[in-house]
Wavefront OBJ file of the C-alpha trace (Angstrom):
o trace
v -0.825 -4.606 -0.252
v -4.268 -3.537 -0.342
v -4.526 -0.926 2.041
v -5.184 2.877 0.881
v -5.127 5.972 2.014
v -7.519 7.353 -0.649
v -8.597 11.471 -1.240
v -11.133 12.322 -4.104
v -12.388 15.280 -5.725
v -10.301 17.398 -4.419
v -10.734 21.151 -6.393
v -7.725 23.690 -7.254
v -7.888 26.577 -8.994
v -4.621 25.935 -11.759
v -3.400 27.936 -14.858
v -2.321 25.111 -16.840
v -2.762 23.934 -20.130
v -0.709 24.436 -23.910
v -2.319 27.572 -25.342
v -1.800 31.086 -23.909
v -5.398 31.730 -23.745
v -5.759 28.661 -21.045
v -3.326 29.925 -18.899
v -4.838 33.052 -18.861
v -7.420 32.691 -16.371
v -7.747 30.011 -13.469
v -9.698 27.192 -14.222
v -10.876 24.418 -11.623
v -8.167 21.650 -11.860
v -10.163 18.109 -10.092
v -8.013 15.313 -8.655
v -7.862 11.974 -6.587
v -5.159 10.413 -4.828
v -4.733 6.977 -3.763
v -1.799 6.102 -1.610
v -0.777 2.323 -1.139
v 0.608 1.784 2.549
v 0.955 -1.098 5.128
v -2.103 0.913 7.801
v -2.093 -1.989 10.235
v 0.912 -0.086 12.384
v -1.258 3.159 12.351
v -4.033 1.131 12.672
v -3.200 -0.373 15.850
v -1.087 2.282 17.698
v -4.124 5.171 16.358
v -0.866 7.236 16.067
v -0.279 9.557 12.844
v 3.097 9.105 13.225
v 2.846 5.925 11.544
v 1.108 6.410 8.323
v 1.361 9.250 5.761
v -0.844 12.385 6.836
v -3.459 12.769 4.246
v -3.327 16.662 5.131
v 0.060 16.674 3.932
v -1.032 15.118 0.506
v -4.054 17.800 0.646
v -1.410 20.419 0.513
v 1.021 18.827 -2.067
v -2.031 19.000 -4.988
v -3.237 22.150 -4.311
v 0.640 23.583 -4.319
v 1.049 21.858 -7.334
v -1.828 23.194 -8.760
v -1.958 26.614 -7.380
v 1.319 26.524 -8.674
v 3.420 27.389 -11.536
v 2.022 26.810 -14.383
v 2.301 23.539 -16.819
v 1.656 22.720 -20.154
v 0.300 19.506 -19.802
v -1.684 17.591 -17.599
v 0.667 14.608 -17.754
v 3.508 17.070 -15.506
v 1.192 18.121 -12.906
v 0.458 14.553 -12.335
v 3.901 13.337 -12.312
v 4.552 16.318 -9.638
v 2.399 15.072 -7.288
v 3.146 11.150 -7.445
v 6.613 12.479 -7.090
v 6.402 14.272 -4.212
v 3.486 12.093 -2.158
v 6.256 9.203 -2.926
v 8.588 11.402 -0.838
v 6.366 11.767 2.106
v 6.843 9.488 5.049
v 7.510 7.711 7.708
v 9.081 5.253 6.060
v 8.921 3.133 4.296
v 6.545 5.302 3.068
v 4.123 4.975 0.316
v 4.356 1.898 -1.771
v 2.604 3.434 -4.746
v 0.343 6.499 -5.701
v -2.094 7.074 -8.631
v -3.177 10.287 -9.080
v -6.119 10.741 -11.314
v -6.060 14.738 -12.652
v -9.470 15.963 -14.395
v -10.071 19.408 -16.159
v -13.235 20.131 -16.524
v -13.497 23.285 -18.713
v -11.288 22.056 -21.672
v -11.347 24.446 -24.558
v -12.903 22.094 -27.438
v -15.348 22.674 -29.669
v -18.021 20.480 -28.450
v -19.038 18.523 -25.130
v -17.076 17.272 -22.653
v -17.233 16.589 -18.893
v -13.539 16.740 -18.544
v -10.085 15.363 -20.092
v -8.201 13.916 -17.803
v -5.039 11.449 -16.886
v -4.343 8.686 -14.607
v -1.302 7.764 -13.487
v 0.231 4.689 -10.802
v 3.816 5.542 -9.829
v 6.158 3.157 -7.157
v 8.371 3.923 -4.908
v 12.264 2.910 -5.912
v 12.886 -0.414 -4.394
v 9.021 -1.544 -3.744
l 1 2 3 4 5 6 7 8 9 10 11 12 13 14 15 16 17 18 19 20 21 22 23 24 25 26 27 28 29 30 31 32 33 34 35 36 37 38 39 40 41 42 43 44 45 46 47 48 49 50 51 52 53 54 55 56 57 58 59 60 61 62 63 64 65 66 67 68 69 70 71 72 73 74 75 76 77 78 79 80 81 82 83 84 85 86 87 88 89 90 91 92 93 94 95 96 97 98 99 100 101 102 103 104 105 106 107 108 109 110 111 112 113 114 115 116 117 118 119 120 121 122 123 124 125
């Protein structure tokens, strides 16, 4: 399947990191999400009810990043992927790619960002 719904460079403030200092104040997190799903039925019918609503994907990303602090970006990406795969309508997303970047990394040197990228498939897909 090559059909995809793509949201790129969503930016939300979050308090995540291993150290207390990273969680003391909000810092920006950048998120990209790609949802793999057959988009033909929605395209033919011009009907939002036949696709994954990217507004819902955006709201999930915001809720996870702005929500309770986590230590690892891996945990944030897993929660986003899991929640996006639960979106309807049936059969829902077959696969989701989550790319998460943290530009304000507390390292002793110059770095554009640290990040993770995960791909998860719906069970049975």
